[in-house]
C-alpha positions as CSV (number, residue, x, y, z in Angstrom):
1,M,71.6,90.3,78.0
2,K,70.4,91.4,81.6
3,A,74.0,89.8,83.1
4,F,75.7,91.8,80.2
5,R,74.3,95.0,81.1
6,R,75.0,94.3,84.6
7,L,78.6,93.4,83.5
8,L,78.5,96.9,81.9
9,K,77.4,98.7,85.0
10,Y,81.0,97.5,86.5
11,V,83.0,99.2,83.6
12,R,81.4,103.0,84.5
13,P,84.2,103.6,87.2
14,H,86.6,103.0,84.0
15,I,85.0,104.5,81.7
16,G,87.8,107.1,80.6
17,W,90.2,104.2,79.9
18,A,87.0,102.1,77.8
19,L,86.5,105.4,75.9
20,A,90.1,105.3,74.9
21,A,89.8,101.7,74.1
22,V,87.0,102.9,71.6
23,A,89.1,105.7,70.1
24,G,92.2,103.4,69.3
25,M,90.0,101.0,67.6
26,I,88.3,103.4,65.3
27,G,91.9,104.7,64.4
28,V,92.4,101.0,63.9
29,A,89.7,100.7,61.5
30,I,90.6,103.8,59.6
31,A,93.9,103.1,59.0
32,S,93.0,99.5,58.0
33,V,90.7,100.6,55.3
34,F,93.0,103.3,54.0
35,M,95.6,100.7,53.7
36,V,93.3,98.7,51.8
37,F,92.4,101.9,49.5
38,L,96.2,102.5,48.8
39,L,95.9,99.4,46.5
40,S,93.6,101.1,43.6
41,P,96.3,104.0,43.3
42,L,99.5,101.9,43.5
43,L,98.1,99.4,41.1
44,D,96.1,101.7,38.7
45,D,98.5,105.0,39.0
46,V,102.2,103.6,39.5
47,L,102.1,99.9,38.0
48,G,99.8,100.8,34.7
49,G,96.7,98.8,35.8
50,R,94.2,101.3,34.9
51,G,92.6,99.3,32.1
52,E,95.4,99.8,29.9
53,A,95.1,97.1,26.8
54,R,98.0,96.1,25.1
55,G,97.9,94.2,21.7
56,L,99.8,93.9,18.7
57,S,99.0,95.9,15.3
58,A,98.8,93.2,12.5
59,G,100.7,95.3,10.3
60,A,103.7,95.8,12.5
61,P,104.5,93.4,15.0
62,S,106.8,95.3,16.7
63,V,104.5,98.4,17.6
64,V,102.6,98.0,21.0
65,A,99.1,99.6,20.6
66,K,97.6,101.5,24.2
67,V,93.8,101.4,24.6
68,K,93.0,103.6,27.7
69,A,89.5,102.6,29.3
70,P,87.6,105.6,30.7
71,K,88.3,106.5,34.0
72,V,85.8,105.2,37.0
73,P,84.3,108.1,38.8
74,E,84.8,107.6,42.8
75,V,82.4,108.4,45.4
76,G,81.9,108.2,49.1
77,I,84.5,107.3,51.3
78,V,86.7,106.4,48.4
79,K,86.6,110.1,47.1
80,E,87.4,111.5,50.6
81,M,90.8,109.0,50.7
82,R,91.5,109.7,47.1
83,E,91.8,113.2,48.4
84,W,93.6,112.2,51.5
85,F,96.1,110.4,49.4
86,E,96.4,112.9,47.1
87,R,97.2,115.4,49.9
88,G,99.6,113.2,51.5
89,K,101.4,112.1,48.3
90,T,101.9,115.8,47.2
91,A,103.7,116.7,50.6
92,L,105.7,113.6,50.8
93,G,106.5,114.2,47.0
94,R,108.6,117.6,47.7
95,H,111.5,115.7,49.3
96,L,111.3,112.3,47.4
97,P,112.5,111.4,43.8
98,S,109.0,109.8,42.7
99,D,105.7,109.2,43.4
100,A,106.0,105.6,43.6
101,V,108.4,106.4,46.8
102,A,106.1,108.7,48.2
103,I,103.0,106.1,47.8
104,L,104.9,103.5,49.5
105,L,106.5,105.6,52.3
106,L,102.7,106.7,52.8
107,G,101.8,103.1,53.0
108,F,104.6,102.6,55.9
109,L,103.5,105.6,57.7
110,T,99.9,104.3,57.4
111,V,101.0,100.8,59.0
112,F,102.9,102.5,61.7
113,V,99.7,104.8,62.7
114,K,97.5,101.7,62.9
115,N,100.0,99.9,65.0
116,M,99.9,102.8,67.4
117,F,96.4,103.0,67.8
118,L,96.3,99.3,68.4
119,Y,98.6,99.7,70.8
120,L,96.4,102.6,72.4
121,G,93.4,100.4,72.2
122,H,94.2,97.4,73.5
123,Y,96.5,98.4,76.5
124,S,93.2,100.9,77.2
125,L,90.9,97.9,77.3
126,F,93.2,95.6,79.2
127,R,93.2,98.4,82.0
128,A,89.5,99.0,82.2
129,G,88.6,95.2,81.8
130,L,91.2,93.9,84.6
131,A,89.9,96.6,86.6
132,T,86.5,95.7,86.0
133,V,86.8,92.3,86.7
134,K,88.9,92.9,90.0
135,D,85.9,94.9,91.2
136,L,83.4,92.1,90.4
137,R,85.6,89.6,92.2
138,D,85.9,91.7,95.1
139,G,82.3,92.6,94.7
140,L,81.7,88.7,95.0
141,M,84.3,88.1,97.8
142,D,82.0,90.5,99.9
143,S,78.7,88.7,98.9
144,L,80.2,85.8,100.3
145,I,81.7,87.2,103.4
146,A,78.4,88.3,104.4
147,Q,76.6,85.2,104.3
148,S,75.3,83.4,107.2
149,A,76.1,79.7,108.1
150,G,72.8,78.4,106.6
151,Y,74.1,79.5,103.2
152,Y,77.4,77.5,103.6
153,Q,75.4,74.4,104.6
154,L,73.8,74.1,101.4
155,Q,76.7,75.3,99.5
156,P,79.7,73.2,98.5
157,S,82.9,75.3,99.2
158,A,84.5,73.7,96.1
159,V,81.0,74.8,93.8
160,L,81.9,78.6,95.3
161,M,85.7,78.6,94.6
162,S,84.7,77.8,91.0
163,R,82.7,81.1,91.2
164,V,85.4,83.2,92.5
165,T,88.1,81.3,90.3
166,N,87.0,79.6,87.1
167,D,83.6,81.8,86.1
168,V,85.2,85.2,87.1
169,E,88.5,83.9,85.0
170,Q,86.2,83.3,82.2
171,I,84.5,86.5,82.1
172,N,88.2,88.2,82.6
173,N,89.3,86.5,79.1
174,A,86.3,87.8,77.8
175,I,86.3,91.4,78.6
176,S,90.2,91.9,78.6
177,D,91.0,90.0,75.5
178,R,87.8,89.4,73.6
179,L,86.5,92.6,73.9
180,A,89.7,94.1,72.3
181,D,88.6,92.2,69.2
182,L,84.8,92.7,69.4
183,L,85.8,96.5,69.1
184,Q,88.5,96.2,66.6
185,D,86.4,94.1,64.6
186,F,83.1,95.8,65.0
187,F,84.7,99.0,63.4
188,A,87.0,97.3,61.0
189,V,83.4,95.8,59.8
190,I,81.9,99.1,59.6
191,G,85.1,100.7,57.6
192,F,85.3,97.9,55.2
193,L,81.6,97.7,54.4
194,V,81.7,101.4,53.6
195,L,84.6,101.1,51.6
196,V,83.6,98.1,49.1
197,F,80.0,100.0,48.7
198,S,81.9,102.9,47.5
199,L,84.3,100.9,45.3
200,N,81.5,99.2,43.8
201,F,77.7,99.4,44.9
202,R,76.4,96.7,42.6
203,L,79.1,94.5,43.1
204,A,79.1,94.6,47.0
205,L,75.2,94.3,47.0
206,A,75.5,91.2,45.2
207,T,78.1,90.1,47.9
208,F,75.7,90.9,50.6
209,L,72.9,89.4,48.8
210,L,74.5,86.1,49.8
211,A,75.4,87.1,53.5
212,P,72.1,85.4,55.2
213,L,73.7,81.9,54.1
214,L,76.4,82.5,56.5
215,L,74.0,84.2,59.4
216,G,72.0,81.0,60.1
217,P,74.7,78.6,61.1
218,I,76.1,81.5,63.3
219,V,73.2,82.0,65.3
220,H,72.3,78.5,65.4
221,F,76.2,77.9,67.0
222,T,75.5,80.6,69.5
223,R,72.7,79.7,71.3
224,K,73.9,75.9,71.5
225,L,77.4,76.8,72.6
226,R,75.6,78.8,75.3
227,H,73.6,76.2,76.9
228,R,76.8,73.6,76.4
229,S,79.2,75.9,78.0
230,H,76.5,76.3,81.1
231,Q,76.3,72.6,81.6
232,S,80.5,71.9,81.1
233,Q,80.8,74.7,84.0
234,E,78.0,72.8,86.2
235,R,79.8,69.6,85.7
236,L,83.3,71.1,86.8
237,G,82.0,72.5,90.0
238,D,80.6,68.9,90.8
239,M,84.0,67.5,89.9
240,N,86.0,70.2,92.4
241,A,83.2,69.3,95.3
242,V,84.2,65.4,94.7
243,V,87.9,66.8,94.9
244,D,87.3,68.8,97.9
245,E,85.9,66.6,99.6
246,V,88.2,63.4,99.2
247,L,91.1,65.9,100.1
248,K,89.6,67.1,103.4
249,G,88.4,63.7,104.6
250,Y,91.2,61.6,103.0
251,R,92.3,60.0,106.5
252,V,88.5,58.7,106.7
253,V,88.7,57.4,102.8
254,Q,92.0,55.7,104.1
255,A,90.9,54.3,107.3
256,F,87.4,52.8,105.8
257,G,89.3,51.5,102.8
258,M,87.2,53.4,100.6
259,Q,90.0,54.6,97.8
260,A,88.0,52.3,95.1
261,F,84.8,53.9,96.2
262,E,86.3,57.4,95.9
263,S,87.9,56.9,92.7
264,G,84.8,55.7,91.3
265,R,82.8,58.6,92.2
266,F,85.5,61.1,90.7
267,R,85.5,59.1,87.7
268,E,82.0,59.4,87.2
269,A,82.4,63.0,87.8
270,T,84.8,63.4,85.2
271,R,83.2,61.1,82.7
272,R,80.0,63.8,83.2
273,H,82.2,66.4,82.8
274,L,84.1,65.2,79.7
275,R,80.7,64.6,77.8
276,A,79.5,68.2,78.8
277,N,83.1,69.5,77.6
278,L,82.9,67.5,74.0
279,K,79.3,68.5,73.1
280,A,80.5,72.0,73.6
281,R,83.6,71.6,71.8
282,K,81.7,69.3,69.1
283,I,79.8,72.9,68.5
284,Y,82.8,74.7,68.6
285,A,85.0,72.9,66.1
286,L,82.1,72.8,63.7
287,N,81.4,76.3,63.5
288,A,84.6,77.5,61.5
289,P,84.2,74.7,58.9
290,V,80.7,75.2,58.4
291,V,81.0,79.1,58.0
292,E,84.3,79.0,55.7
293,V,82.6,76.2,53.1
294,L,80.1,78.6,52.7
295,G,81.9,81.9,52.1
296,A,84.1,80.2,49.9
297,G,80.9,79.1,47.5
298,G,79.9,82.5,47.7
299,V,83.2,84.0,46.4
300,L,83.4,81.8,43.0
301,V,79.8,83.2,42.6
302,L,81.5,87.0,43.1
303,M,84.6,86.3,40.6
304,W,82.6,85.3,37.9
305,Y,80.0,88.7,38.3
306,A,83.1,90.6,38.7
307,K,84.4,89.6,35.2
308,Q,81.6,91.3,33.8
309,L,82.0,94.4,35.4
310,I,85.6,94.7,34.6
311,D,84.7,93.7,30.6
312,S,82.2,96.3,30.5
313,G,84.4,99.0,32.1
314,A,82.5,99.7,34.8
315,M,85.4,98.8,37.1
316,T,89.7,99.0,36.9
317,L,91.9,96.1,37.9
318,G,93.3,98.3,40.9
319,T,89.5,98.7,42.1
320,L,88.9,95.3,41.8
321,I,91.8,94.3,43.7
322,A,91.2,96.9,46.2
323,F,87.5,95.6,46.8
324,L,88.5,91.7,46.8
325,V,91.6,92.9,49.5
326,G,88.4,95.0,51.1
327,L,86.0,92.0,51.3
328,Y,88.6,89.5,52.3
329,S,89.4,92.0,55.1
330,L,85.6,91.7,55.7
331,Y,86.3,87.7,56.4
332,N,88.4,87.6,59.2
333,P,86.8,90.1,61.7
334,I,83.6,88.6,60.6
335,K,84.9,85.3,61.6
336,R,86.5,86.7,64.6
337,L,83.2,88.2,65.4
338,N,81.8,85.1,65.5
339,K,84.4,83.7,67.9
340,V,83.9,86.6,70.0
341,N,80.6,86.3,70.1
342,L,80.7,82.8,71.6
343,A,83.1,83.5,73.9
344,I,80.9,86.3,75.6
345,Q,78.0,84.1,75.3
346,G,80.3,81.6,77.5
347,A,80.9,84.7,79.8
348,V,77.8,86.0,80.1
349,A,76.6,82.1,81.4
350,A,79.5,82.2,83.7
351,A,78.4,86.0,85.0
352,E,74.7,84.7,85.2
353,R,76.3,82.3,87.8
354,V,78.2,85.0,89.3
355,F,75.5,87.3,89.8
356,K,73.5,84.6,91.3
357,V,76.0,84.5,94.4
358,I,76.0,88.2,94.6
359,D,72.2,88.5,94.8
360,E,71.5,85.9,96.8
361,P,69.9,87.3,100.2
362,V,71.8,87.6,103.6
363,A,69.9,86.0,106.1
364,I,71.5,87.2,109.0
365,K,71.9,91.1,108.7
366,D,71.5,94.4,110.6
367,R,68.2,95.6,111.3
368,P,66.8,99.1,111.0
369,G,68.1,101.1,113.5
370,A,70.5,98.6,115.0
371,R,72.9,99.9,117.7
372,E,76.3,99.3,118.9
373,L,76.9,97.4,122.2
374,P,79.3,99.4,124.0
375,G,80.2,96.1,126.3
376,I,78.5,94.2,129.0
377,R,77.5,95.0,132.3
378,A,74.3,92.6,133.7
379,G,74.9,89.7,131.8
380,I,73.6,87.5,128.6
381,R,70.2,85.8,128.9
382,F,68.6,83.1,126.6
383,E,64.9,83.7,126.7
384,D,62.5,80.8,126.0
385,V,64.4,80.0,122.6
386,S,63.8,77.5,120.0
387,F,65.5,76.5,117.1
388,A,65.8,73.9,114.4
389,Y,68.0,73.8,111.3
390,E,65.3,71.8,109.4
391,P,61.3,71.9,109.5
392,E,59.9,69.8,112.2
393,K,63.2,68.5,113.6
394,P,63.5,71.4,116.9
395,V,67.0,71.5,118.0
396,L,66.2,73.7,121.1
397,R,62.9,73.5,123.0
398,G,62.2,76.4,125.3
399,F,65.9,76.9,126.1
400,T,66.5,79.5,129.2
401,L,69.8,80.1,130.6
402,E,71.6,83.1,131.9
403,L,75.3,84.1,131.8
404,P,76.2,86.7,134.7
405,A,78.6,89.4,133.7
406,G,82.0,88.7,134.3
407,K,81.2,84.7,135.3
408,A,82.0,81.8,133.3
409,V,78.7,79.4,132.3
410,A,79.3,75.7,131.1
411,L,76.8,73.9,129.3
412,V,77.3,70.2,129.3
413,G,74.9,67.3,128.3
414,P,75.0,64.3,126.2
415,S,75.6,64.4,122.1
416,G,72.9,65.8,120.5
417,A,71.4,68.0,123.4
418,G,72.0,71.5,121.4
419,K,75.4,72.7,123.2
420,S,77.2,73.7,119.9
421,T,74.0,75.5,118.7
422,V,73.5,77.6,121.6
423,A,77.2,78.6,120.9
424,Q,76.2,79.6,117.4
425,L,73.3,81.7,118.4
426,L,75.1,84.1,120.6
427,P,77.3,85.4,117.6
428,R,74.4,85.3,115.3
429,F,75.6,82.9,112.9
430,W,72.0,81.7,113.2
431,D,69.2,83.4,114.3
432,V,66.9,82.0,116.9
433,Q,63.3,81.1,115.4
434,G,61.3,81.6,118.6
435,G,62.3,83.5,121.7
436,R,65.5,85.7,121.8
437,V,68.9,86.3,123.3
438,A,69.3,89.5,124.6
439,I,72.6,91.3,126.4
440,D,72.2,93.8,129.1
441,G,68.3,93.7,128.4
442,V,68.6,94.3,124.3
443,D,67.9,91.7,121.9
444,I,70.8,91.1,120.0
445,R,68.9,91.0,116.8
446,D,68.7,94.8,117.6
447,L,72.6,95.1,117.7
448,E,74.9,95.9,114.9
449,L,76.6,92.7,113.8
450,R,80.0,94.4,113.6
451,S,79.7,95.4,117.2
452,L,78.0,92.4,118.9
453,R,80.8,90.2,116.9
454,G,83.6,92.7,118.0
455,N,82.6,92.1,121.7
456,L,83.0,88.4,121.2
457,G,86.0,86.0,121.6
458,L,85.5,82.4,120.0
459,V,87.7,79.3,120.5
460,T,86.4,76.1,119.0
461,Q,87.5,72.5,118.6
462,E,88.7,72.9,115.1
463,T,91.2,75.7,115.2
464,V,90.9,78.1,112.3
465,L,94.5,79.4,111.7
466,F,95.7,81.3,108.4
467,N,98.8,80.3,105.9
468,T,100.9,83.6,107.4
469,T,103.2,84.1,110.3
470,V,102.7,83.6,113.9
471,R,102.7,87.3,114.5
472,A,99.9,87.8,111.9
473,N,97.6,85.0,113.4
474,I,97.6,86.7,117.0
475,A,97.1,90.0,115.9
476,Y,94.8,88.9,113.5
477,G,93.8,91.6,111.3
478,Q,95.6,94.4,112.8
479,D,97.4,96.7,110.7
480,R,99.7,97.5,113.4
481,V,100.8,95.0,116.4
482,D,101.8,96.1,119.7
483,E,105.0,93.8,120.4
484,E,104.8,94.1,124.2
485,R,101.1,93.1,124.3
486,L,101.6,90.7,121.5
487,H,104.6,88.6,123.9
488,A,102.2,89.0,126.8
489,C,99.3,87.3,125.1
490,A,101.4,84.5,123.9
491,R,102.8,84.4,127.7
492,A,99.8,84.1,128.9
493,A,98.2,81.4,126.2
494,F,101.5,79.3,127.0
495,A,102.5,79.9,123.6
496,E,105.7,82.2,123.8
497,E,108.3,79.2,124.8
498,F,107.5,77.2,121.4
499,I,107.2,80.2,119.5
500,L,110.6,81.6,120.3
501,E,112.1,77.9,119.2
502,F,111.5,78.6,115.9
503,P,113.9,80.0,113.6
504,N,111.9,82.8,113.0
505,G,110.4,83.2,116.2
506,F,107.0,85.3,115.6
507,D,107.6,85.7,112.2
508,T,107.5,82.0,111.4
509,M,105.2,80.7,108.5
510,I,102.6,78.1,110.2
511,G,101.4,76.9,107.0
512,E,97.9,76.3,105.2
513,A,95.5,75.8,108.6
514,G,98.9,75.6,110.9
515,V,99.8,72.4,109.5
516,R,103.5,72.9,110.8
517,L,102.0,73.2,114.6
518,S,100.6,70.3,116.7
519,G,97.2,70.6,118.0
520,G,98.2,71.9,121.5
521,Q,100.3,74.9,119.8
522,R,97.4,75.3,117.4
523,Q,95.0,75.7,120.4
524,R,97.2,78.1,122.2
525,L,97.8,80.4,119.2
526,A,93.7,80.4,119.3
527,V,94.0,81.5,122.9
528,A,96.4,83.8,122.2
529,R,94.8,85.3,119.5
530,A,91.5,85.8,121.7
531,L,93.6,87.1,124.1
532,Y,95.0,89.8,121.8
533,K,91.6,91.0,120.9
534,D,90.4,91.1,124.5
535,P,86.7,90.8,123.9
536,P,84.2,91.0,127.1
537,I,82.6,88.2,125.9
538,L,84.3,84.6,125.3
539,I,82.6,81.2,123.6
540,L,84.8,78.1,124.2
541,D,83.3,75.5,122.3
542,E,85.0,72.0,123.0
543,A,88.1,74.0,123.1
544,T,90.1,71.3,124.3
545,S,88.5,67.8,123.2
546,A,90.8,66.9,120.3
547,L,93.6,67.3,122.7
548,D,96.0,64.5,124.5
549,A,95.9,64.7,128.2
550,E,99.0,66.9,128.2
551,A,98.3,69.2,125.8
552,E,94.9,69.5,127.1
553,G,96.3,70.3,130.8
554,I,98.6,72.9,129.1
555,V,95.9,74.5,127.0
556,Q,93.4,74.5,129.7
557,R,95.6,76.5,131.7
558,A,95.8,78.8,129.0
559,L,92.2,79.2,128.9
560,E,91.4,80.0,132.7
561,N,94.2,83.0,131.7
562,L,91.9,83.7,129.0
563,M,88.5,83.5,131.0
564,R,89.6,85.6,133.9
565,G,87.2,88.8,134.5
566,R,85.0,87.7,131.1
567,T,81.7,86.6,130.8
568,T,82.3,82.9,129.3
569,L,80.0,80.5,127.5
570,V,82.1,77.2,128.1
571,I,80.7,74.1,126.0
572,A,82.5,71.0,127.0
573,H,81.8,67.1,127.1
574,R,84.5,66.4,129.5
575,L,83.6,67.2,132.6
576,A,86.8,67.7,134.2
577,T,87.3,70.6,132.1
578,V,84.5,72.7,133.5
579,R,83.9,71.6,137.2
580,N,85.6,75.3,138.4
581,A,82.8,77.0,136.5
582,D,80.9,79.5,138.1
583,V,77.5,77.7,136.7
584,I,77.3,74.6,135.0
585,A,74.2,74.2,133.0
586,V,73.2,70.2,132.1
587,M,71.0,69.9,128.5
588,E,68.7,67.4,127.5
589,E,66.7,67.3,124.2
590,G,67.4,71.0,123.5
591,R,66.4,72.7,127.1
592,V,68.1,73.1,130.4
593,V,67.2,70.3,132.9
594,E,69.6,71.3,136.0
595,Q,72.1,73.9,136.8
596,G,74.2,74.7,139.5
597,T,78.0,73.9,140.9
598,H,80.1,70.9,140.5
599,T,79.5,69.9,144.0
600,G,75.8,70.5,144.1
601,L,74.8,68.3,141.0
602,L,76.9,65.5,142.1
603,A,75.2,65.7,145.3
604,A,71.4,66.1,143.5
605,G,72.0,62.8,141.7
606,G,70.5,63.9,138.5
607,V,72.0,64.0,134.8
608,Y,75.0,65.7,135.9
609,A,75.7,63.0,138.3
610,R,75.0,60.3,136.2
611,L,77.3,61.9,133.2
612,A,80.0,62.3,135.7
613,N,79.6,58.3,137.0
614,M,80.2,57.3,132.9
615,Q,83.2,59.2,132.9
616,G,84.7,58.2,136.3
617,I,84.3,61.5,138.2
618,T,83.2,61.0,141.8
619,E,83.9,64.3,143.5
């Protein structure tokens, strides 16, 4: 119930529409009860069903004897509705030929009013529900965006997508659709309960003494379905994770001939999902039949008791019909309330998973009193930094490096030396576990994340582009685009020429992840994006390692334009791409073992010279 109460908090900004929905559903309930009440006067007063017994006289067969039973006194809501009925019949009767026509017209007007309230209630609740779910989904996305790299390492993207889509949609269905049924049926049940007890208290009491026979199965099914629904959603998340991995890594799957293996993994995931789903559906399918069979048995008993009341004169035929219709009118709302309850239980289980994501602590966040980074004057310094992704498996050990302002520092070394980790510590994708990273002497943990990252530009090996236009990708996140600056950045990145060859130029849609572009074109757009941002600090993490020689040459020239005048950290495997750096630092086993210029390091004959020799670089 904690998750349900949290969901209700999201309704507060839309309380006006929610109250309108409640008012509409109350109106529906009152009109529905009044429609059932109208059966009694229609049968008793219009069709002559108020206990009039007709029989044949033994002495005169053609004479019809009429014996009128005494009028049953009316109490409670029945008395009130009788007064409404009489006033309505009198008002309409002045302009109509008979009371029968007046009663029929009154019934039609009641139906009309009921459906007006029904429209008001449903639309208001849809409005409040959809707006509530939008706020919930927005909050969930805000929480996901705020999470650090460590969180995404532990959470498969397919599972997180399932939280944003499947789980929130399940909540949406419960709030926007099922909650309307809940309100309508709740007020209807209250109205019909009052009606049937007012029509005949003893018969109503006998009826509801049988009610516990129905409550037991409902409680049992509710508890079981909630558990099974939770299992089904977990199995769906597992299945989505397999699909996501296969679709992203299809080249590797095919290259290793592992289609059958991956098909087996997926079949196992779908089998588990099927079993969990069938268990939930079995409970769902069994629920309604059990409740209905028990209800039918109860009705047979009540019909026998009602006959005794009519024979004794305690009830008229019209009252009995109204009572039975009122009782039957209770059945469908109670039955739907049970289904609504099952749907809400599923939504509560989904809400628990959503709130678990929302409540997940953010590891990387602003410290109290964090300040803005106005720019960079002296430079950046990694001071005795230590870091490990897993305990007892250190990646950086006493790493120290200085990046003077406006200079390019290249970080090279064998795979696993920790180069890319250094690149991730500067924008605080991870936080150092020992030592510190400082900009102009200020620990970056004392800077606002927004300000720190606003001063950084990043170009990586895996270029991230968005399924929108070339223009929107270069001027990423900008509401207003400076056309002159846009073209200048594209030109400096050697991208303008191929962009203008597209039929729609800068308005060309590039497809998901830039699938319509070559690798070199994607990298040049990434360079143009960094140029448009114009950050004082730049990180180039293997920016050309995935390109062929021709594309690499073009992108390298674009990167030189990007690096000009910026404090740049370059991560590279290929030494040929960093030979012109101001400083080259060589890493081994998580620390800097030597640094200097390309010529000086070659002459020193150390680790750098060995790496250069392996790559065929002699001068």
